[in-house]
N, C-alpha and C positions, 0 to 999 in steps of 0.2 A: 322839270319836277317841281310840285308846289313847294314854296318855302316852308321849313319849320322853325323859323326864327320866333323870338319872343315866347318860347314855350315856358309855362308854369314851372317852377322848380323850387325846392326849398332853398337851394343855394341862392336864389335871386332875392331872398329875404321875405319879409312878411307881405302877404297879398291882400288884395281889397276883400271886402266883406261879401264875398260871393261863394257859397258852399260848393257849388258844382265846379269852379276853378279850384278851390282848395282840395276836392277830392281828386282832380286830375293831377294836381301837383303831388299829392300823397302817393297815388298809384304809381306814378313815373319815378318817384324816389324809391319805392318799394321794390320795383323792377330792377333797379340799380343796387339793392341790397338794404335798404334802410328799413328800420322798424316802424310800422304804420302810426302807432300812437305818438312815437317822438316827433315825427313830421307833422302830425295833425295837431299837436299842441303848439308847434312853432307857427306853421303856416295858417292856422285858424285862430291865432290870437286876436283878430279884429272881428271874429264872427259873433253874434249873439248866440244865447244858449239854444235857441230853437235852430238856427242855421248851423251850429256846430253839430247838433244831433242829426241833421240830415246830411252833413258832410261825413260824419262818421259811419252813418249807415250805409251811405253809397260806397264808401271804401269796403267796409265788411262784407257786403253783398257781392260786390265785384269780385272780391277774393275768394268768399266762400263758394260762390258758384261759377268760377271762371270757366271750367271745361264746359259747362251747360251753356253758358252765354257763347262761348266761341264756336260751339257746334251749331248752335242756331244762326250765328252771324255768318259763319262759313257757307251755309246754305244759300245765302244772298250775295256774297262776294264772288265775282267772276274769277278773281284772282287772289284768293285770300292770302296766299304766301307773300305776295308782293305788297300788302297793305302795311303802310309804316306803322309802327308800334304806337304812336300817338293817336293815330286814327282808330286803331283797333281799341285802345283804352277809351276813347270817346265814345264809341260805339257800345263799348260794355256798360259805361255809365248810362247812356240812354236805354239800352235794353233792359238793365236791372231796374230802372224805375218802371218800366212798363209791366214787368213780371212781378216785382215785390212791393211796389208802393201804390196801394190801391187808391189812396186819396188824392193822387196826382192826376190832373186832367192830361189827356193824351196830347192835346194840341200845345200845352205849356212844356211837357217833355220834349216833344219834337222842336219846338222854337228855342228853348233853352240849349239843347244838345247842339242844334245847328249853329248856333251862336258861339259854342266852344270851338266847333271846328273852325269857323269863320275867323275867330280871334287868334287860334293857336295853331291851325294848320290850313292856312288859306289855300283854296282851291279844291278842297275836300268837302266843303260844306253841302254841295249839291248831293254828293254820293250818300253822306250821312243822313241828310233830310229823305232821300228817296228810300233808303233802306229801312229807317224807322217807320214811315208811312206804309211801306210793304209789310213790315212785321205787324203793325196795328190791324191791317186788313186780314192777316193770317189769324190773328188772335180772335177777331170778331167773326170770322166766316167758318172757321173749321178747326181741325187739329193743329195745335200750336207746334207741336213737334213733328219733324220730318218723319214720316212712316218708316223709314229703314232702321231707325234706332230700335224699334220695337220687334222688328223682324227677327225670325230665327236664325237667319244668316250672320247676325251680329253676335260675337261670343258673349256669354254672360258677364265676364270680368270687364270688357270694353263697355257694355251697358251700364254697369255699376259706375265705372270710373267717369263716364260721361253724365250720367244723370246726377250723380252725387258728388261731382266735381273733386275727384282725388287723381293724382297722377297714377298711370297704369301700374307703375313698379309697386306703389304703395297698396294699391287695390289688391293686386296679386298676393302681397305680404299678408294682408288681413284675411284674404280668403285662404291662403295656407295655413294659417294660424287657426282660424274659427270655422271656416266654412262660408257658404253664400249667404245664408240667412243673418247669421251673426255679423258678418262684415257689413252688410247692408246696414243693419241696426247702428252699429259703430258710426258708420259714414254719415247717416242721418243726424246722429247725435253730434257729431263734429260740426255740422253745418247749423245747429240751433244756437241762438243767442243765449247767454247766461249772464245773471247779475253777479257782481262780486259778493263774496262770501265774508262775514265779518267774524273775526276772533277777538273776543272780549279779552281785556286785561283784567284778569281776576285778582291781580294785586290791588286794584283800585276799586273793587266792588264785585258784588255777586252778578251772576249772569242776568237774574231778573231786574235787578237795580239799574244796571247799565242798559239793558233792553228798554227801558222807559225813556232813554235819552234820544232815541231816534225819531225823525219826522215821518215814519212810515212804519207799518206792521212788519213783523218779523216772525219766522218760524224757527223752531229748534232743528239744527243739523242732526241726523240720525246716528252719527257714528262720533263726532266730536262733542265732548261736554263743554266746550268752550265757544261753539259756533252758533251763528245765526244767519238765517238766509232772509234777505230782504224782500217784501212784497210791495209792489208799486214802487220800486227803486226810483230815485230821481236826484239829480244835481251830482255835484263832485264831492267827493268824501272830505277833501281838506277844506271844504267851505263850512263844514259843520263844526259847532263849538265843541262837541264831545270828542271830535278828532283831535283838535290843537290841545285839549286837555288830557289826551294820552289814554282815553278810555278803550281805545279798539285800534286794531290794524286790520288791513285787508289781507286775508290768506285762504286759499282755497282748502276745502275740508279735508282734501287728500294730504296735504302738508300738515294741517292741524293735528292729526291723528300720531305724529311721531312720537310725543311724550307718553302717550299709552303704551309703547312698546319698551320703554326704559324701566329699569329696575333701581330707583331712588339713587341715582348717581351724585356723587359729591364732587368729582373733579372731571370735567367735560372738555373734549376738544372737538370743536366744529371745524372739521379740516378743509372744507370747501365752502366757507362760510357766506360768500358772496355779500348780499345786504342784510343778511341776519334773520330772515324770516322764521327759520327753524330755532335759530339761538333764542329769540324771544319767547317762542313756545315752550322751550325747555326751561328758561330761567323763570317763567311765570309758573310752570307746574313744579319746579324744584328750587324754590328761592334761596336755599342755603347752599346751591351748587356753585362752584367757581367754573367760569367757561372761558376758554381760550379760543377766539375766533381767527382762523388762519385763512388767508386769500392771497393770490398774486396781484390782485387789482387794488391799488391804493385809494382809487375814488370810491369803489364799493365799500372799503372798510370806512372811510370818511362819512359815507352815507348811513353805514350801520350804526356809528357812534352817534349821529344826528337823530337817528331814528331812537336810538336807546335814551336819548335825553328827553324827546317826546314822550315815550312811553314811561318815563320815570323808573327805568331800570336800574336795579342795583349796581354799584360800582364793581361788583364781582365779574362783570364782563370785561374782557381784555381783548385787544386785537394785535395781530402780528402780521406784517407783510412778509410773505416767503413762499417758496414753491415747495410743496410737499414732497415732490419727487427728489429735491436736492437737500433736503434736511435730515438731520439725524434727531429723532424725538425719543427721549427716554420712555420706557413702559410704565408710565405713571397715571395714566387716565383709566378710570373706570367705565367711561362711556366715550367711544369715538364714533362720530357720525361723519360719513362720506356721502354727502348729497352732490353727487358727480356730475360734470358737464355731460350732456347728453344731446340726442337729436331732438328733444322737446317735442315728439310727436304725441304726446299726451295732452299738450295744450292747444291743440289745434282750434277748438271751439273758441278759445279767447284770442289766439294769433292765426287765423286762417293763412296768413302769408308762409307760415312755416311749411305747410305742404309742398308749397311750390319752389322753395328754396333748398329743400333737402333733395339728394341723390343717394342711390343705393351704396355708394362706397362710405358715405358719411357714417353708416351704421357701424361698420367694421372699424372705422377710424375711431370713433368715439368708444367702441367695446375695448380697443386696445389700450386707450387712455385710462379708461375706467379700470381695467384690470390692474394696470400699473399704480394708479392711485390708491385702489383697495390694498394692495400689497404693502405699500409704503405706510399708509394709515395703520395697518395691522400692527406694526412694530410699536405703537404707541400705546397699545393696550395692555393693562396690567393683567396678570393672572387672575381668572374669575371675572373679568370685565367684559363688557359687551362692545360689539363693532354693528353698526347699524348702517346699511347701504341702502341708498335711494336714488331714483331717477324719475324724472317726469316724462317718462316714454313707457311704451308698451311693447317694444320688439323683444324677441326671445334673446337675441344677440347681446342686447345691452343689460338684459336683467338675468333670467335664469341661467343662462349660459356662462355669464361672468362669474356668477356665485358657484356654480358647479365646478368650475375650473378652479376657483380660489379654494374651495373645500378639498378637492382632490390633491392640491399641492400644499396644502396647510393642514396637517393632521392635528395641529393644536387648537384648532377652532371647530366648533360644532354649530349647526343650526339649532336655534332655540326649539324645544319641543312643544311648548305651549305659548299661545298668545291670547290676549284678552278676548273673551267669548263675544262682545260686542263687535268684533272685527271678522267674526265667522264668515259673513257673506262674502268676504273678499280674499279668504284664504286660498292661496295657489299652490301651496306645498308646505312641508315642514318648515316653520320659521320663515314664510315668505307670504306676501300680500300681492295682489294684482288689482287695483282699482281701474274700472272702465266708466266713461262718461254715459253710455247707454245703459249700464246696469247700476251704478251707484250715484249718478248724478254729480260726479266729481271730476276733476282732471285725471287723465289717464296717469297711472303712478305704479311704480313697483318698489317694494321694500323687501330686504333681507335681514333677519336679526340673528346674529352669531354671538356666541360666547367662547371665551379663550379659556381653555383648561386651567384650573388652578390648584 
């Protein structure tokens, strides 16, 4: 058996300035559970900005289109199931370049990918070279997809799962919720690259005045009055002077709209605060409010306070480490926000690895935790106060079903009857919003707005 020694890995430290080697190291780490961006920032530290862009694109395209790549490769591998993981990842990197990188010359792709195999999986370089050359011939002479994929013998869900690279169980879930056409549109959107969305710090200036500080054009977000979408985005945000000066942060529009759902709160509990994205939106919209940020993770709370300093947030933001499920909170908050841990299936277009890491049992596991967190947080709401529940996912089990169960078992809470008219396109039901990437050009997100009887 050929040796797999000297494999690239984030655990081996910083790598040389080779974008394909970095992509290979990142993809191997992701297969072991790592977050792509975290590994990319570590292993890509020696890359130029141009090579970092290539490494990032290779990683994202391999993850976005994994099923499609594997289906094509399996048609060329005589014993696909016995192919070592490292070789399969190398082949994905090569095929992704042939499919999605039009400016790369075929001979360069073959040579660079073969070198990867020679360096990190010696003995397989001949196989890699032959398969890539075979794929190039297929692409140049006829249909690139094996014909059986388009045949009527292949069930529609299987075709969708393969063509648009989502696990079969998740494809079935989307079809069950919305039907074939809608599921396809969602999966296509999940595979589209998207630029970061800017949320301006309105305490430091108007939207128009802050808009002039960016080195690119921007357009207004349709739902959030604080949002800007970059046009021709480039560079890293923390390299811009306006970032260090606290004029903005990066937050998807789906998260930005939270303050639109609140009713002039004075005393806020962010019960699952994380690193404070929603906290800053609330304190920006309601500068006179007091906010208590609660989380079990001390490092996240430290990051929250560092970000508060950068954004020049008022001292009315306080943090407290603690587990909501183990605490007794007095009913003294007129707004409690539960941005609950979830399957994160709404952020696949930003984190394509998510769809390969989740399994069906995760959905029910998260739903159970969400119900427990919501019940615990509801005890902190004062009479007449609001309880806002949100998750960055789009499954019924983690959204509407959690809320219907909560309302059924808590007759002192009612779903709000009216929401801001600007949000009408995403209304899912009374007091509920469902945001979808293919409909609203946002992350997938669910909100429920409840009020305690007073």
